[in-house]
PDB file of the backbone (N, CA, C, O) and the ligand in Angstrom, with CONECT records:
HET     ZN  A 101       1
ATOM      1  N   MET A   1       0.898  -1.218  -0.018  1.00  0.00           N
ATOM      2  CA  MET A   1      -0.043  -0.043  -0.062  1.00  0.00           C
ATOM      3  C   MET A   1       0.806   1.303   0.003  1.00  0.00           C
ATOM      4  O   MET A   1       1.508   1.560   0.982  1.00  0.00           O
ATOM      5  N   ASN A   2       0.709   2.069  -0.996  1.00  0.00           N
ATOM      6  CA  ASN A   2       1.422   3.295  -1.059  1.00  0.00           C
ATOM      7  C   ASN A   2       0.339   4.449  -1.329  1.00  0.00           C
ATOM      8  O   ASN A   2      -0.034   4.802  -2.448  1.00  0.00           O
ATOM      9  N   MET A   3      -0.102   4.976  -0.098  1.00  0.00           N
ATOM     10  CA  MET A   3      -1.000   6.071  -0.194  1.00  0.00           C
ATOM     11  C   MET A   3      -0.243   7.301  -0.494  1.00  0.00           C
ATOM     12  O   MET A   3       0.728   7.660   0.172  1.00  0.00           O
ATOM     13  N   GLU A   4      -0.744   7.982  -1.582  1.00  0.00           N
ATOM     14  CA  GLU A   4      -0.084   9.274  -1.904  1.00  0.00           C
ATOM     15  C   GLU A   4      -0.395  10.374  -0.930  1.00  0.00           C
ATOM     16  O   GLU A   4      -1.518  10.714  -0.558  1.00  0.00           O
ATOM     17  N   LYS A   5       0.788  10.895  -0.561  1.00  0.00           N
ATOM     18  CA  LYS A   5       0.648  11.991   0.467  1.00  0.00           C
ATOM     19  C   LYS A   5       0.638  13.326  -0.352  1.00  0.00           C
ATOM     20  O   LYS A   5       1.253  13.418  -1.414  1.00  0.00           O
ATOM     21  N   ILE A   6      -0.065  14.329   0.170  1.00  0.00           N
ATOM     22  CA  ILE A   6       0.007  15.691  -0.455  1.00  0.00           C
ATOM     23  C   ILE A   6       0.196  16.632   0.687  1.00  0.00           C
ATOM     24  O   ILE A   6      -0.214  16.399   1.824  1.00  0.00           O
ATOM     25  N   CYS A   7       0.871  17.767   0.305  1.00  0.00           N
ATOM     26  CA  CYS A   7       0.976  18.850   1.217  1.00  0.00           C
ATOM     27  C   CYS A   7      -0.277  19.374   1.838  1.00  0.00           C
ATOM     28  O   CYS A   7      -1.184  19.764   1.104  1.00  0.00           O
ATOM     29  N   GLN A   8      -0.389  19.410   3.087  1.00  0.00           N
ATOM     30  CA  GLN A   8      -1.664  19.906   3.766  1.00  0.00           C
ATOM     31  C   GLN A   8      -1.863  21.326   3.759  1.00  0.00           C
ATOM     32  O   GLN A   8      -2.684  21.887   4.485  1.00  0.00           O
ATOM     33  N   SER A   9      -1.010  21.988   2.828  1.00  0.00           N
ATOM     34  CA  SER A   9      -1.215  23.437   2.701  1.00  0.00           C
ATOM     35  C   SER A   9      -1.461  23.829   1.239  1.00  0.00           C
ATOM     36  O   SER A   9      -2.277  24.702   0.941  1.00  0.00           O
ATOM     37  N   CYS A  10      -0.767  23.189   0.377  1.00  0.00           N
ATOM     38  CA  CYS A  10      -0.892  23.554  -1.133  1.00  0.00           C
ATOM     39  C   CYS A  10      -1.354  22.420  -2.073  1.00  0.00           C
ATOM     40  O   CYS A  10      -1.615  22.578  -3.266  1.00  0.00           O
ATOM     41  N   SER A  11      -1.424  21.233  -1.378  1.00  0.00           N
ATOM     42  CA  SER A  11      -1.832  20.004  -2.263  1.00  0.00           C
ATOM     43  C   SER A  11      -0.814  19.442  -3.160  1.00  0.00           C
ATOM     44  O   SER A  11      -1.123  18.510  -3.902  1.00  0.00           O
ATOM     45  N   MET A  12       0.387  19.935  -3.154  1.00  0.00           N
ATOM     46  CA  MET A  12       1.347  19.314  -3.838  1.00  0.00           C
ATOM     47  C   MET A  12       1.724  17.918  -3.515  1.00  0.00           C
ATOM     48  O   MET A  12       1.881  17.648  -2.325  1.00  0.00           O
ATOM     49  N   PRO A  13       1.889  17.001  -4.396  1.00  0.00           N
ATOM     50  CA  PRO A  13       2.170  15.661  -3.956  1.00  0.00           C
ATOM     51  C   PRO A  13       3.618  15.551  -3.218  1.00  0.00           C
ATOM     52  O   PRO A  13       4.622  16.065  -3.712  1.00  0.00           O
ATOM     53  N   LEU A  14       3.629  14.921  -2.140  1.00  0.00           N
ATOM     54  CA  LEU A  14       4.933  14.663  -1.395  1.00  0.00           C
ATOM     55  C   LEU A  14       5.541  13.463  -1.755  1.00  0.00           C
ATOM     56  O   LEU A  14       5.640  12.548  -0.938  1.00  0.00           O
ATOM     57  N   ASP A  15       6.001  13.366  -3.009  1.00  0.00           N
ATOM     58  CA  ASP A  15       6.464  12.071  -3.515  1.00  0.00           C
ATOM     59  C   ASP A  15       7.972  11.913  -3.425  1.00  0.00           C
ATOM     60  O   ASP A  15       8.533  10.894  -3.826  1.00  0.00           O
ATOM     61  N   SER A  16       8.635  12.975  -2.874  1.00  0.00           N
ATOM     62  CA  SER A  16      10.068  12.679  -2.691  1.00  0.00           C
ATOM     63  C   SER A  16      10.524  13.376  -1.328  1.00  0.00           C
ATOM     64  O   SER A  16       9.947  14.376  -0.900  1.00  0.00           O
ATOM     65  N   ILE A  17      11.567  12.792  -0.699  1.00  0.00           N
ATOM     66  CA  ILE A  17      11.979  13.315   0.606  1.00  0.00           C
ATOM     67  C   ILE A  17      12.477  14.756   0.419  1.00  0.00           C
ATOM     68  O   ILE A  17      12.330  15.588   1.314  1.00  0.00           O
ATOM     69  N   ASP A  18      13.040  15.029  -0.696  1.00  0.00           N
ATOM     70  CA  ASP A  18      13.636  16.486  -1.009  1.00  0.00           C
ATOM     71  C   ASP A  18      12.517  17.513  -0.948  1.00  0.00           C
ATOM     72  O   ASP A  18      12.833  18.689  -0.766  1.00  0.00           O
ATOM     73  N   ILE A  19      11.230  17.176  -1.084  1.00  0.00           N
ATOM     74  CA  ILE A  19      10.269  18.057  -1.196  1.00  0.00           C
ATOM     75  C   ILE A  19       9.638  18.421   0.165  1.00  0.00           C
ATOM     76  O   ILE A  19       8.949  19.431   0.309  1.00  0.00           O
ATOM     77  N   LEU A  20       9.905  17.556   1.145  1.00  0.00           N
ATOM     78  CA  LEU A  20       9.323  17.621   2.473  1.00  0.00           C
ATOM     79  C   LEU A  20       9.866  18.911   3.238  1.00  0.00           C
ATOM     80  O   LEU A  20      11.037  19.286   3.167  1.00  0.00           O
ATOM     81  N   GLY A  21       8.849  19.556   3.994  1.00  0.00           N
ATOM     82  CA  GLY A  21       9.227  20.605   4.821  1.00  0.00           C
ATOM     83  C   GLY A  21       9.920  20.207   6.078  1.00  0.00           C
ATOM     84  O   GLY A  21       9.998  18.998   6.296  1.00  0.00           O
ATOM     85  N   THR A  22      10.421  21.013   6.914  1.00  0.00           N
ATOM     86  CA  THR A  22      11.190  20.740   8.071  1.00  0.00           C
ATOM     87  C   THR A  22      10.473  21.129   9.353  1.00  0.00           C
ATOM     88  O   THR A  22       9.777  22.144   9.395  1.00  0.00           O
ATOM     89  N   GLU A  23      10.641  20.321  10.410  1.00  0.00           N
ATOM     90  CA  GLU A  23      10.200  20.686  11.711  1.00  0.00           C
ATOM     91  C   GLU A  23      11.180  21.532  12.446  1.00  0.00           C
ATOM     92  O   GLU A  23      12.292  21.698  11.944  1.00  0.00           O
ATOM     93  N   ARG A  24      10.874  22.093  13.604  1.00  0.00           N
ATOM     94  CA  ARG A  24      11.792  22.993  14.421  1.00  0.00           C
ATOM     95  C   ARG A  24      13.024  22.328  14.700  1.00  0.00           C
ATOM     96  O   ARG A  24      14.084  22.954  14.672  1.00  0.00           O
ATOM     97  N   ASP A  25      12.963  20.964  14.998  1.00  0.00           N
ATOM     98  CA  ASP A  25      14.264  20.220  15.200  1.00  0.00           C
ATOM     99  C   ASP A  25      15.013  19.698  14.058  1.00  0.00           C
ATOM    100  O   ASP A  25      15.966  18.929  14.186  1.00  0.00           O
ATOM    101  N   GLY A  26      14.540  20.154  12.865  1.00  0.00           N
ATOM    102  CA  GLY A  26      15.286  19.741  11.649  1.00  0.00           C
ATOM    103  C   GLY A  26      14.748  18.494  10.951  1.00  0.00           C
ATOM    104  O   GLY A  26      15.123  18.204   9.815  1.00  0.00           O
ATOM    105  N   SER A  27      13.856  17.745  11.643  1.00  0.00           N
ATOM    106  CA  SER A  27      13.381  16.555  11.103  1.00  0.00           C
ATOM    107  C   SER A  27      12.381  16.893   9.977  1.00  0.00           C
ATOM    108  O   SER A  27      11.857  18.006   9.948  1.00  0.00           O
ATOM    109  N   LYS A  28      12.119  15.987   9.082  1.00  0.00           N
ATOM    110  CA  LYS A  28      11.192  16.129   7.964  1.00  0.00           C
ATOM    111  C   LYS A  28       9.740  16.132   8.406  1.00  0.00           C
ATOM    112  O   LYS A  28       9.324  15.325   9.238  1.00  0.00           O
ATOM    113  N   SER A  29       8.963  17.068   7.826  1.00  0.00           N
ATOM    114  CA  SER A  29       7.555  17.007   8.000  1.00  0.00           C
ATOM    115  C   SER A  29       6.913  15.948   7.124  1.00  0.00           C
ATOM    116  O   SER A  29       7.289  15.758   5.968  1.00  0.00           O
ATOM    117  N   ASP A  30       5.928  15.259   7.707  1.00  0.00           N
ATOM    118  CA  ASP A  30       5.327  14.353   6.681  1.00  0.00           C
ATOM    119  C   ASP A  30       3.886  14.924   6.285  1.00  0.00           C
ATOM    120  O   ASP A  30       3.041  14.170   5.802  1.00  0.00           O
ATOM    121  N   GLN A  31       3.645  16.231   6.499  1.00  0.00           N
ATOM    122  CA  GLN A  31       2.416  16.794   6.122  1.00  0.00           C
ATOM    123  C   GLN A  31       2.551  17.999   5.263  1.00  0.00           C
ATOM    124  O   GLN A  31       1.595  18.309   4.551  1.00  0.00           O
ATOM    125  N   TYR A  32       3.687  18.741   5.255  1.00  0.00           N
ATOM    126  CA  TYR A  32       3.808  19.892   4.388  1.00  0.00           C
ATOM    127  C   TYR A  32       5.100  19.861   3.557  1.00  0.00           C
ATOM    128  O   TYR A  32       6.106  19.278   3.961  1.00  0.00           O
ATOM    129  N   CYS A  33       5.039  20.504   2.388  1.00  0.00           N
ATOM    130  CA  CYS A  33       6.266  20.603   1.554  1.00  0.00           C
ATOM    131  C   CYS A  33       7.104  21.741   2.033  1.00  0.00           C
ATOM    132  O   CYS A  33       6.747  22.527   2.911  1.00  0.00           O
ATOM    133  N   LYS A  34       8.269  21.777   1.381  1.00  0.00           N
ATOM    134  CA  LYS A  34       9.249  22.630   1.845  1.00  0.00           C
ATOM    135  C   LYS A  34       8.959  24.160   1.466  1.00  0.00           C
ATOM    136  O   LYS A  34       9.481  25.108   2.052  1.00  0.00           O
ATOM    137  N   TYR A  35       8.105  24.260   0.462  1.00  0.00           N
ATOM    138  CA  TYR A  35       7.688  25.663   0.075  1.00  0.00           C
ATOM    139  C   TYR A  35       6.825  26.294   1.060  1.00  0.00           C
ATOM    140  O   TYR A  35       6.788  27.515   1.208  1.00  0.00           O
ATOM    141  N   CYS A  36       6.110  25.446   1.755  1.00  0.00           N
ATOM    142  CA  CYS A  36       5.046  25.926   2.610  1.00  0.00           C
ATOM    143  C   CYS A  36       5.485  25.975   4.040  1.00  0.00           C
ATOM    144  O   CYS A  36       5.011  26.836   4.780  1.00  0.00           O
ATOM    145  N   TYR A  37       6.393  25.074   4.494  1.00  0.00           N
ATOM    146  CA  TYR A  37       6.740  24.824   5.839  1.00  0.00           C
ATOM    147  C   TYR A  37       8.134  24.590   6.116  1.00  0.00           C
ATOM    148  O   TYR A  37       8.669  23.595   5.628  1.00  0.00           O
ATOM    149  N   GLN A  38       8.778  25.378   6.831  1.00  0.00           N
ATOM    150  CA  GLN A  38      10.275  25.297   7.186  1.00  0.00           C
ATOM    151  C   GLN A  38      10.466  25.583   8.596  1.00  0.00           C
ATOM    152  O   GLN A  38       9.845  26.487   9.156  1.00  0.00           O
ATOM    153  N   GLY A  39      11.400  24.761   9.251  1.00  0.00           N
ATOM    154  CA  GLY A  39      11.719  25.027  10.626  1.00  0.00           C
ATOM    155  C   GLY A  39      10.527  25.102  11.496  1.00  0.00           C
ATOM    156  O   GLY A  39      10.532  25.881  12.450  1.00  0.00           O
ATOM    157  N   GLY A  40       9.507  24.353  11.243  1.00  0.00           N
ATOM    158  CA  GLY A  40       8.360  24.166  12.094  1.00  0.00           C
ATOM    159  C   GLY A  40       7.360  25.315  11.901  1.00  0.00           C
ATOM    160  O   GLY A  40       6.475  25.452  12.745  1.00  0.00           O
ATOM    161  N   ALA A  41       7.433  26.129  10.879  1.00  0.00           N
ATOM    162  CA  ALA A  41       6.483  27.074  10.752  1.00  0.00           C
ATOM    163  C   ALA A  41       6.112  27.270   9.214  1.00  0.00           C
ATOM    164  O   ALA A  41       6.873  26.838   8.348  1.00  0.00           O
ATOM    165  N   PHE A  42       4.956  27.914   8.899  1.00  0.00           N
ATOM    166  CA  PHE A  42       4.705  28.235   7.574  1.00  0.00           C
ATOM    167  C   PHE A  42       5.480  29.300   7.071  1.00  0.00           C
ATOM    168  O   PHE A  42       5.714  30.259   7.807  1.00  0.00           O
ATOM    169  N   THR A  43       5.946  29.258   5.819  1.00  0.00           N
ATOM    170  CA  THR A  43       6.804  30.280   5.265  1.00  0.00           C
ATOM    171  C   THR A  43       5.989  31.456   4.905  1.00  0.00           C
ATOM    172  O   THR A  43       6.533  32.557   4.822  1.00  0.00           O
ATOM    173  N   ALA A  44       4.722  31.310   4.684  1.00  0.00           N
ATOM    174  CA  ALA A  44       3.810  32.468   4.494  1.00  0.00           C
ATOM    175  C   ALA A  44       2.648  32.443   5.486  1.00  0.00           C
ATOM    176  O   ALA A  44       1.497  32.214   5.113  1.00  0.00           O
ATOM    177  N   PRO A  45       2.977  32.686   6.761  1.00  0.00           N
ATOM    178  CA  PRO A  45       1.883  32.446   7.783  1.00  0.00           C
ATOM    179  C   PRO A  45       0.538  33.273   7.607  1.00  0.00           C
ATOM    180  O   PRO A  45      -0.529  32.875   8.075  1.00  0.00           O
ATOM    181  N   ASN A  46       0.675  34.442   6.904  1.00  0.00           N
ATOM    182  CA  ASN A  46      -0.524  35.187   6.775  1.00  0.00           C
ATOM    183  C   ASN A  46      -1.267  34.956   5.460  1.00  0.00           C
ATOM    184  O   ASN A  46      -2.211  35.693   5.176  1.00  0.00           O
ATOM    185  N   MET A  47      -0.884  33.958   4.634  1.00  0.00           N
ATOM    186  CA  MET A  47      -1.506  33.820   3.490  1.00  0.00           C
ATOM    187  C   MET A  47      -2.919  33.283   3.705  1.00  0.00           C
ATOM    188  O   MET A  47      -3.143  32.468   4.599  1.00  0.00           O
ATOM    189  N   SER A  48      -3.827  33.713   2.928  1.00  0.00           N
ATOM    190  CA  SER A  48      -5.267  33.286   2.946  1.00  0.00           C
ATOM    191  C   SER A  48      -5.352  32.121   2.016  1.00  0.00           C
ATOM    192  O   SER A  48      -4.466  31.864   1.202  1.00  0.00           O
ATOM    193  N   MET A  49      -6.563  31.350   2.177  1.00  0.00           N
ATOM    194  CA  MET A  49      -6.699  30.211   1.232  1.00  0.00           C
ATOM    195  C   MET A  49      -6.921  30.772  -0.182  1.00  0.00           C
ATOM    196  O   MET A  49      -6.460  30.102  -1.106  1.00  0.00           O
ATOM    197  N   SER A  50      -7.568  31.917  -0.470  1.00  0.00           N
ATOM    198  CA  SER A  50      -7.821  32.408  -1.795  1.00  0.00           C
ATOM    199  C   SER A  50      -6.459  32.705  -2.386  1.00  0.00           C
ATOM    200  O   SER A  50      -6.274  32.475  -3.581  1.00  0.00           O
ATOM    201  N   GLN A  51      -5.455  33.220  -1.598  1.00  0.00           N
ATOM    202  CA  GLN A  51      -4.155  33.608  -2.055  1.00  0.00           C
ATOM    203  C   GLN A  51      -3.397  32.305  -2.465  1.00  0.00           C
ATOM    204  O   GLN A  51      -2.632  32.279  -3.428  1.00  0.00           O
ATOM    205  N   MET A  52      -3.663  31.208  -1.659  1.00  0.00           N
ATOM    206  CA  MET A  52      -3.077  29.879  -1.967  1.00  0.00           C
ATOM    207  C   MET A  52      -3.606  29.327  -3.220  1.00  0.00           C
ATOM    208  O   MET A  52      -2.882  28.725  -4.013  1.00  0.00           O
ATOM    209  N   GLU A  53      -5.014  29.549  -3.431  1.00  0.00           N
ATOM    210  CA  GLU A  53      -5.548  29.057  -4.637  1.00  0.00           C
ATOM    211  C   GLU A  53      -4.881  29.683  -5.906  1.00  0.00           C
ATOM    212  O   GLU A  53      -4.473  28.974  -6.825  1.00  0.00           O
ATOM    213  N   THR A  54      -4.797  30.943  -5.909  1.00  0.00           N
ATOM    214  CA  THR A  54      -4.065  31.707  -7.027  1.00  0.00           C
ATOM    215  C   THR A  54      -2.692  31.180  -7.196  1.00  0.00           C
ATOM    216  O   THR A  54      -2.328  30.844  -8.323  1.00  0.00           O
ATOM    217  N   LEU A  55      -1.815  31.066  -6.077  1.00  0.00           N
ATOM    218  CA  LEU A  55      -0.564  30.462  -6.243  1.00  0.00           C
ATOM    219  C   LEU A  55      -0.509  29.140  -6.766  1.00  0.00           C
ATOM    220  O   LEU A  55       0.358  28.863  -7.595  1.00  0.00           O
ATOM    221  N   VAL A  56      -1.370  28.253  -6.362  1.00  0.00           N
ATOM    222  CA  VAL A  56      -1.288  26.850  -6.912  1.00  0.00           C
ATOM    223  C   VAL A  56      -1.676  26.854  -8.256  1.00  0.00           C
ATOM    224  O   VAL A  56      -1.032  26.175  -9.056  1.00  0.00           O
ATOM    225  N   LYS A  57      -2.697  27.563  -8.643  1.00  0.00           N
ATOM    226  CA  LYS A  57      -3.124  27.686 -10.120  1.00  0.00           C
ATOM    227  C   LYS A  57      -1.952  28.200 -10.963  1.00  0.00           C
ATOM    228  O   LYS A  57      -1.652  27.663 -12.029  1.00  0.00           O
ATOM    229  N   MET A  58      -1.298  29.252 -10.459  1.00  0.00           N
ATOM    230  CA  MET A  58      -0.204  29.818 -11.250  1.00  0.00           C
ATOM    231  C   MET A  58       0.874  28.853 -11.428  1.00  0.00           C
ATOM    232  O   MET A  58       1.332  28.620 -12.546  1.00  0.00           O
ATOM    233  N   GLN A  59       1.337  28.228 -10.272  1.00  0.00           N
ATOM    234  CA  GLN A  59       2.460  27.176 -10.407  1.00  0.00           C
ATOM    235  C   GLN A  59       2.138  26.063 -11.344  1.00  0.00           C
ATOM    236  O   GLN A  59       2.955  25.588 -12.132  1.00  0.00           O
ATOM    237  N   MET A  60       0.794  25.638 -11.203  1.00  0.00           N
ATOM    238  CA  MET A  60       0.522  24.474 -12.054  1.00  0.00           C
ATOM    239  C   MET A  60       0.355  24.842 -13.497  1.00  0.00           C
ATOM    240  O   MET A  60       0.688  24.040 -14.369  1.00  0.00           O
ATOM    241  N   GLU A  61      -0.147  26.019 -13.791  1.00  0.00           N
ATOM    242  CA  GLU A  61      -0.201  26.614 -15.195  1.00  0.00           C
ATOM    243  C   GLU A  61       1.251  26.620 -15.836  1.00  0.00           C
ATOM    244  O   GLU A  61       1.548  26.212 -16.959  1.00  0.00           O
ATOM    245  N   LYS A  62       2.015  27.120 -14.966  1.00  0.00           N
ATOM    246  CA  LYS A  62       3.453  27.283 -15.477  1.00  0.00           C
ATOM    247  C   LYS A  62       4.050  25.950 -15.773  1.00  0.00           C
ATOM    248  O   LYS A  62       5.003  25.880 -16.549  1.00  0.00           O
ATOM    249  N   LYS A  63       3.488  24.748 -15.130  1.00  0.00           N
ATOM    250  CA  LYS A  63       4.059  23.485 -15.547  1.00  0.00           C
ATOM    251  C   LYS A  63       3.245  22.849 -16.644  1.00  0.00           C
ATOM    252  O   LYS A  63       3.387  21.675 -16.985  1.00  0.00           O
ATOM    253  N   ASN A  64       2.346  23.727 -17.202  1.00  0.00           N
ATOM    254  CA  ASN A  64       1.462  23.147 -18.283  1.00  0.00           C
ATOM    255  C   ASN A  64       0.591  21.859 -17.774  1.00  0.00           C
ATOM    256  O   ASN A  64       0.426  20.862 -18.476  1.00  0.00           O
ATOM    257  N   MET A  65       0.098  22.004 -16.561  1.00  0.00           N
ATOM    258  CA  MET A  65      -0.780  20.833 -16.165  1.00  0.00           C
ATOM    259  C   MET A  65      -2.045  21.011 -16.758  1.00  0.00           C
ATOM    260  O   MET A  65      -2.434  22.127 -17.104  1.00  0.00           O
ATOM    261  N   PRO A  66      -2.812  19.839 -16.919  1.00  0.00           N
ATOM    262  CA  PRO A  66      -4.162  19.895 -17.527  1.00  0.00           C
ATOM    263  C   PRO A  66      -5.067  20.739 -16.632  1.00  0.00           C
ATOM    264  O   PRO A  66      -4.871  20.761 -15.417  1.00  0.00           O
ATOM    265  N   SER A  67      -6.051  21.431 -17.202  1.00  0.00           N
ATOM    266  CA  SER A  67      -6.892  22.244 -16.361  1.00  0.00           C
ATOM    267  C   SER A  67      -7.746  21.418 -15.430  1.00  0.00           C
ATOM    268  O   SER A  67      -8.064  21.897 -14.341  1.00  0.00           O
ATOM    269  N   ASN A  68      -8.137  20.208 -15.785  1.00  0.00           N
ATOM    270  CA  ASN A  68      -8.937  19.477 -14.765  1.00  0.00           C
ATOM    271  C   ASN A  68      -8.086  19.007 -13.523  1.00  0.00           C
ATOM    272  O   ASN A  68      -8.593  18.846 -12.413  1.00  0.00           O
ATOM    273  N   ILE A  69      -6.764  18.801 -13.796  1.00  0.00           N
ATOM    274  CA  ILE A  69      -5.870  18.553 -12.637  1.00  0.00           C
ATOM    275  C   ILE A  69      -5.795  19.785 -11.751  1.00  0.00           C
ATOM    276  O   ILE A  69      -5.849  19.671 -10.526  1.00  0.00           O
ATOM    277  N   ILE A  70      -5.673  20.942 -12.346  1.00  0.00           N
ATOM    278  CA  ILE A  70      -5.555  22.183 -11.572  1.00  0.00           C
ATOM    279  C   ILE A  70      -6.796  22.411 -10.718  1.00  0.00           C
ATOM    280  O   ILE A  70      -6.719  22.726  -9.530  1.00  0.00           O
ATOM    281  N   THR A  71      -7.964  22.236 -11.384  1.00  0.00           N
ATOM    282  CA  THR A  71      -9.278  22.420 -10.731  1.00  0.00           C
ATOM    283  C   THR A  71      -9.329  21.499  -9.541  1.00  0.00           C
ATOM    284  O   THR A  71      -9.729  21.889  -8.444  1.00  0.00           O
ATOM    285  N   MET A  72      -8.883  20.162  -9.795  1.00  0.00           N
ATOM    286  CA  MET A  72      -8.933  19.258  -8.683  1.00  0.00           C
ATOM    287  C   MET A  72      -8.008  19.692  -7.510  1.00  0.00           C
ATOM    288  O   MET A  72      -8.343  19.583  -6.331  1.00  0.00           O
ATOM    289  N   ALA A  73      -6.903  20.158  -7.901  1.00  0.00           N
ATOM    290  CA  ALA A  73      -5.914  20.648  -6.826  1.00  0.00           C
ATOM    291  C   ALA A  73      -6.550  21.785  -5.948  1.00  0.00           C
ATOM    292  O   ALA A  73      -6.541  21.755  -4.718  1.00  0.00           O
ATOM    293  N   VAL A  74      -7.102  22.786  -6.697  1.00  0.00           N
ATOM    294  CA  VAL A  74      -7.724  23.975  -6.061  1.00  0.00           C
ATOM    295  C   VAL A  74      -8.945  23.504  -5.351  1.00  0.00           C
ATOM    296  O   VAL A  74      -9.159  23.976  -4.234  1.00  0.00           O
ATOM    297  N   ASP A  75      -9.767  22.641  -5.850  1.00  0.00           N
ATOM    298  CA  ASP A  75     -10.972  22.155  -5.136  1.00  0.00           C
ATOM    299  C   ASP A  75     -10.540  21.411  -3.690  1.00  0.00           C
ATOM    300  O   ASP A  75     -11.270  21.423  -2.699  1.00  0.00           O
ATOM    301  N   SER A  76      -9.409  20.854  -3.738  1.00  0.00           N
ATOM    302  CA  SER A  76      -8.997  20.033  -2.594  1.00  0.00           C
ATOM    303  C   SER A  76      -8.414  20.917  -1.451  1.00  0.00           C
ATOM    304  O   SER A  76      -8.232  20.489  -0.311  1.00  0.00           O
ATOM    305  N   LEU A  77      -8.145  22.158  -1.847  1.00  0.00           N
ATOM    306  CA  LEU A  77      -7.561  23.044  -0.741  1.00  0.00           C
ATOM    307  C   LEU A  77      -8.334  23.094   0.549  1.00  0.00           C
ATOM    308  O   LEU A  77      -7.787  22.891   1.633  1.00  0.00           O
ATOM    309  N   PRO A  78      -9.657  23.377   0.412  1.00  0.00           N
ATOM    310  CA  PRO A  78     -10.513  23.474   1.731  1.00  0.00           C
ATOM    311  C   PRO A  78     -10.370  22.302   2.579  1.00  0.00           C
ATOM    312  O   PRO A  78     -10.491  22.423   3.798  1.00  0.00           O
ATOM    313  N   ASN A  79     -10.123  21.176   2.039  1.00  0.00           N
ATOM    314  CA  ASN A  79     -10.065  20.008   2.868  1.00  0.00           C
ATOM    315  C   ASN A  79      -8.741  19.677   3.494  1.00  0.00           C
ATOM    316  O   ASN A  79      -8.587  18.705   4.234  1.00  0.00           O
ATOM    317  N   LEU A  80      -7.802  20.515   3.174  1.00  0.00           N
ATOM    318  CA  LEU A  80      -6.421  20.243   3.715  1.00  0.00           C
ATOM    319  C   LEU A  80      -6.399  20.775   5.200  1.00  0.00           C
ATOM    320  O   LEU A  80      -7.166  21.646   5.609  1.00  0.00           O
ATOM    321  N   LYS A  81      -5.456  20.167   5.941  1.00  0.00           N
ATOM    322  CA  LYS A  81      -5.351  20.556   7.223  1.00  0.00           C
ATOM    323  C   LYS A  81      -5.183  22.040   7.601  1.00  0.00           C
ATOM    324  O   LYS A  81      -5.743  22.533   8.580  1.00  0.00           O
ATOM    325  N   ARG A  82      -4.384  22.719   6.769  1.00  0.00           N
ATOM    326  CA  ARG A  82      -4.101  24.109   7.052  1.00  0.00           C
ATOM    327  C   ARG A  82      -5.381  24.921   6.948  1.00  0.00           C
ATOM    328  O   ARG A  82      -5.572  25.907   7.661  1.00  0.00           O
ATOM    329  N   TRP A  83      -6.218  24.508   6.084  1.00  0.00           N
ATOM    330  CA  TRP A  83      -7.397  25.567   5.744  1.00  0.00           C
ATOM    331  C   TRP A  83      -8.695  25.053   6.412  1.00  0.00           C
ATOM    332  O   TRP A  83      -9.651  25.827   6.450  1.00  0.00           O
ATOM    333  N   LYS A  84      -8.808  23.854   6.927  1.00  0.00           N
ATOM    334  CA  LYS A  84      -9.987  23.213   7.449  1.00  0.00           C
ATOM    335  C   LYS A  84     -10.516  24.026   8.575  1.00  0.00           C
ATOM    336  O   LYS A  84     -11.654  24.490   8.506  1.00  0.00           O
ATOM    337  N   LYS A  85      -9.739  24.228   9.632  1.00  0.00           N
ATOM    338  CA  LYS A  85     -10.052  24.897  10.866  1.00  0.00           C
ATOM    339  C   LYS A  85     -10.166  26.511  10.720  1.00  0.00           C
ATOM    340  O   LYS A  85      -9.627  27.257  11.538  1.00  0.00           O
ATOM    341  N   ARG A  86     -10.826  26.933   9.738  1.00  0.00           N
ATOM    342  CA  ARG A  86     -10.866  28.446   9.653  1.00  0.00           C
ATOM    343  C   ARG A  86     -11.461  29.099  10.661  1.00  0.00           C
ATOM    344  O   ARG A  86     -10.998  30.166  11.064  1.00  0.00           O
ATOM    345  N   ASP A  87     -12.625  28.507  11.226  1.00  0.00           N
ATOM    346  CA  ASP A  87     -13.419  29.210  12.148  1.00  0.00           C
ATOM    347  C   ASP A  87     -12.749  29.728  13.356  1.00  0.00           C
ATOM    348  O   ASP A  87     -13.152  30.734  13.939  1.00  0.00           O
ATOM    349  N   SER A  88     -11.643  28.984  13.762  1.00  0.00           N
ATOM    350  CA  SER A  88     -10.911  29.345  14.984  1.00  0.00           C
ATOM    351  C   SER A  88      -9.914  30.551  14.656  1.00  0.00           C
ATOM    352  O   SER A  88      -9.492  31.321  15.518  1.00  0.00           O
ATOM    353  N   ILE A  89      -9.625  30.607  13.432  1.00  0.00           N
ATOM    354  CA  ILE A  89      -8.746  31.827  13.122  1.00  0.00           C
ATOM    355  C   ILE A  89      -9.530  32.784  12.201  1.00  0.00           C
ATOM    356  O   ILE A  89      -9.883  32.522  11.051  1.00  0.00           O
ATOM    357  N   ASN A  90      -9.744  33.890  12.848  1.00  0.00           N
ATOM    358  CA  ASN A  90     -10.673  34.955  12.017  1.00  0.00           C
ATOM    359  C   ASN A  90      -9.996  36.253  12.008  1.00  0.00           C
ATOM    360  O   ASN A  90     -10.527  37.235  12.526  1.00  0.00           O
ATOM    361  N   HIS A  91      -8.796  36.307  11.418  1.00  0.00           N
ATOM    362  CA  HIS A  91      -8.151  37.621  11.347  1.00  0.00           C
ATOM    363  C   HIS A  91      -7.750  37.984   9.898  1.00  0.00           C
ATOM    364  O   HIS A  91      -6.568  38.108   9.576  1.00  0.00           O
ATOM    365  N   ASN A  92      -8.702  38.138   9.098  1.00  0.00           N
ATOM    366  CA  ASN A  92      -8.492  38.572   7.789  1.00  0.00           C
ATOM    367  C   ASN A  92      -7.993  40.070   7.729  1.00  0.00           C
ATOM    368  O   ASN A  92      -8.507  40.942   8.429  1.00  0.00           O
ATOM    369  N   LEU A  93      -7.003  40.301   6.886  1.00  0.00           N
ATOM    370  CA  LEU A  93      -6.313  41.605   6.926  1.00  0.00           C
ATOM    371  C   LEU A  93      -7.104  42.410   5.856  1.00  0.00           C
ATOM    372  O   LEU A  93      -6.798  43.577   5.611  1.00  0.00           O
TER     373      LEU A  93
HETATM  374 ZN    ZN A 101       2.996  22.957   0.305  1.00  0.00          ZN2+
END
């Protein structure tokens, strides 16, 4: 069984150890990629989900990903751990 893990912030597949983010003690995170999470903290802690949507779309379009894959990735964002518990954080700038 090889369940595909995705970053719980940007939905990028975590398919290689090089892409994994790092915890405060330097160990690899099994939930976030290195672009989102480094040293135990989000690299862009104030980013909103809609900003993340835009970013994900942009990155994937740059890689010429098919639009249905892009839509799937964007649609999956609200289910990711980072964005799920929105009601407890209510500080929109
Ligand atoms: Zn990520």
